[in-house]
C-alpha positions in Angstrom: 0.7 24.7 -5.8 4.3 24.0 -4.9 5.8 20.5 -4.7 3.6 17.7 -5.3 3.3 14.9 -2.3 5.3 12.5 -4.9 8.4 15.0 -4.1 8.2 15.0 -0.6 7.6 11.2 -0.2 5.2 8.7 1.0 4.2 10.2 4.4 3.2 13.3 2.6 1.3 11.4 0.3 -0.5 9.6 2.8 -1.5 12.8 4.6 -3.1 14.0 1.1 -4.9 10.9 0.6 -6.1 10.6 3.8 -7.5 14.3 4.0 -8.8 13.8 0.6 -10.6 10.5 1.6 -12.1 11.9 4.8 -13.6 14.7 2.8 -15.3 11.9 1.0 -16.5 13.7 -2.4 -16.1 11.6 -5.5 -14.1 14.1 -7.0 -11.6 13.9 -3.4 -11.4 9.8 -4.2 -10.4 10.4 -7.8 -7.8 12.7 -6.7 -6.7 10.4 -3.9 -6.7 7.3 -6.5 -4.2 9.8 -8.8 -1.9 10.6 -5.8 -1.7 6.9 -4.9 -0.8 6.1 -8.5 1.7 8.8 -8.5 3.4 7.7 -5.6 3.3 4.0 -7.3 4.8 5.3 -10.1 7.7 7.7 -8.8 11.1 6.6 -8.6 12.1 4.5 -5.2 15.6 5.0 -4.7 16.4 3.1 -1.4 12.8 3.6 -0.1 11.1 0.7 -1.8 10.0 -1.0 1.4 8.7 2.6 2.3 6.9 3.3 -0.5 5.2 -0.4 -0.6 4.1 -0.4 2.8 2.5 2.9 2.5 1.0 2.0 -0.8 -0.7 -1.2 0.8 -2.2 1.4 3.3 -3.3 4.2 1.2 -5.1 1.2 -1.2 -6.9 0.0 1.5 -8.1 3.3 2.7 -9.2 3.9 -0.9 -11.0 0.7 -1.4 -12.7 0.8 2.2 -13.8 4.5 0.9 -15.3 3.0 -2.4 -17.0 0.2 -0.2 -15.1 -2.7 -2.1 -15.0 -4.7 0.8 -12.8 -7.5 -0.6 -10.3 -5.2 -1.8 -10.0 -3.3 1.7 -9.5 -6.7 3.5 -6.6 -7.9 1.0 -5.0 -4.6 1.2 -5.7 -4.2 5.0 -4.2 -7.5 5.5 -1.3 -7.7 3.3 -0.3 -4.2 5.0 -0.2 -5.6 8.3 1.5 -8.7 7.6 4.2 -6.4 5.9 4.3 -4.3 8.7 4.7 -7.0 10.9 7.5 -8.8 8.8 9.5 -5.8 9.0 9.0 -5.3 12.6 7.5 -1.5 11.7 5.5 -1.0 15.1 4.1 2.4 13.9 2.5 0.7 11.0 1.7 -2.3 12.6 -0.5 -0.4 15.0 -2.0 1.4 12.2 -2.9 -1.7 10.7 -4.2 -3.0 13.6 -6.4 0.0 14.0 -8.0 -0.7 10.5 -8.6 -4.2 11.7 -10.3 -2.9 14.9 -12.5 -0.7 12.9 -10.8 2.2 13.4 -9.5 5.3 11.8 
């Protein structure tokens, strides 16, 4: 299978996780969780903030897919707060879409 998403960074892991969660099988959710954990364990170098904001987003999406509303709201709200505090307009918009029920 070539390079794993952790070798390509948080955005690539994000695409993988979102695709798996859209397919929606239990195996897909398990693979999405494994991808999130690989990202969390990967060396961050100078991209710690980028990795952390992606981890919040992906953990929110995984919690939603599992029906864990409390965890979903927690990760979603932390994701939005971090995006706003850093001035990351794209992530702020994606967080707002989660809050508005989109995505």
